[in-house]
C-alpha angles and dihedrals in degrees: 000000000000089000090055092051090048092054090045091060091040091056092048088053089050089054091052092048090048091052090052092048102046126102090275092092121155098238096052090049095041090228117154113231096240092050096045105087106168141308088265096056119104093243093051091048090053091050090050096045110140120261127175109257132193122245092252095048113125090218123093112273119249095248094050090050092060092045092050089051094048097042097073089047091053091049091050091050090049090050091051092049091049090048093054091046090054091046091049093049092050090050092053091048098047101037098071091052092048091047092052091047092054091048091051092235106113111115127174121238120205113275091017116105117219126186090184103066143341098208092200095055108083146076142263116263133184114259120177092200088074141124099062095207143002112255091206088061095048113081090198096060106099112240091232091062097046096097095170090051090048094058108277106153104192116074100188092103089065095059103064123110127187112243118192114213099244106025145013131254105246116253098214131190110260091224090059092053092048089055091047090055095047112134093004136123117222115193128191117195123187146056134324090293087061090049089052091054089046091053091046093053093050092049091049093051100040089065087073096051116093097195103053090185089067087070114073145148106261095229097036091249125153117237107268138147092233097073120082094208131040124168129182119196125206095203096184089061098030098233135119133210110205137187126203117190108225108145096181100025088223128081120285111203143165121274116286122240118283093015118148115272094251090062109089098159140356141217108230097217095189095054126068119225113292091239092059092106087070091063099056104087097049122125091214128023123192116188133187139164137158112096093087096047094094132105092251091060095039125024096022090057093046095257115141136168128272132190115189104319097334123099110216103211094169098046114120122230095246090052092047092047090052091050092049092050089051089056090049091049092051090050092052092048092051104034109031123082103219090197089065109024128062110208124206131181119196116209128231118301111220121230124214107219115156091231140002096267088069093223099115121060119180110188111193126210095236136030118274119261090220131036092229090219094302091115088076122076132168087212094055091046091051091050090056093047093051096044092048090069097047125106095206109081112249124187112215117212096206100197098150098096098040092048092048091076094056106087086136095062102062124111092245110165094336097093133107086268105044093176088072112060118215124204094161105062124062133235119249120256092038146076097353088061089063090049087055094048088057092044092052090048088060091048092050089053095043094050090040088233116162115249115233110200127215116241 
């Protein structure tokens, strides 16, 4: 827009220069400078009145005089038209962004700059309209995550909403979201944190279904961490929300022949999980991994890394994680139809153990005022680095920083096994609900579905 205004003034200056340089010069007309006002003044017009001139006359011909008078006017008209075109183009460019900002619906995808709002840059604020559901009334909320149902007395942890600095996460009508998901297949792939988000989404959506019996697990299974596949169907809307347990995303197999005795199993970093074919025809894919990439889940259990037929005993966990994500990225590039499937990757979710042995879990009553360094994660950084080089568009749900404040929202001792404290998993309702609010905001924007806000 500024460029257009600049050229507007430049063209006006050109007109003025042209007027000064035309055949109406003062010497030829014998007009004294103080008496020559402008070509539009009455005296100037009298001096320039047309007279028939011969071909050899040194004066400007009659036809050229009219052209020279009209030419600056034409330039000025052209400048005004160009100016309004630039203004109109700027209006069309800026208006959608402003509209989204006012609606609180602008969210930033990875590799897309947005001056309107970074949805992951914000703070937690009290909101009495939370929680969004009752876990005791949702058959798909795992008993171990229902902290209130397991005896937690304080309810403050249920009342926190994530507030981005420059916008709001849309509070949409559940019926509208159910219609948006009609005839679709939503697939979560990852570890127990992914299963928690899967449970949260189902509990959020079932509040809008009148006939609760129309929502069911497709194989009649109870919600448990021991099953690799769980799928819940919303039959009235003909869509499913599925979960595939794949804690590393790559294949976990028994030790190869001639491996050292300490090797009991390996992660085949160059091969995606053998159930990956089940993920292909989804309309939406949401991946996560990270919680199991620790020595206690790997080396201390005799699990090491393998590439092709070679066991990599000296490979570090960050290097192995980067290699595994490269395998995942190649699979997405080769197997996923980006015209059909929207792909998300959720970053690492920080835990809040009091020390590295994971024996002491101090759950606070309110969120932390500082992240205590938990907003940084080598796993999250690696996810960004890998996705940056992909050609298939991936939306990163960067929940690491926002979750780092929520020491108050972990299961702690309010699980179905209170003798084992838990500062890794999250209570339901709780933090995973906010992840899903952000996730659904992306879907509303991607499917260009109008957001209908709750009163």
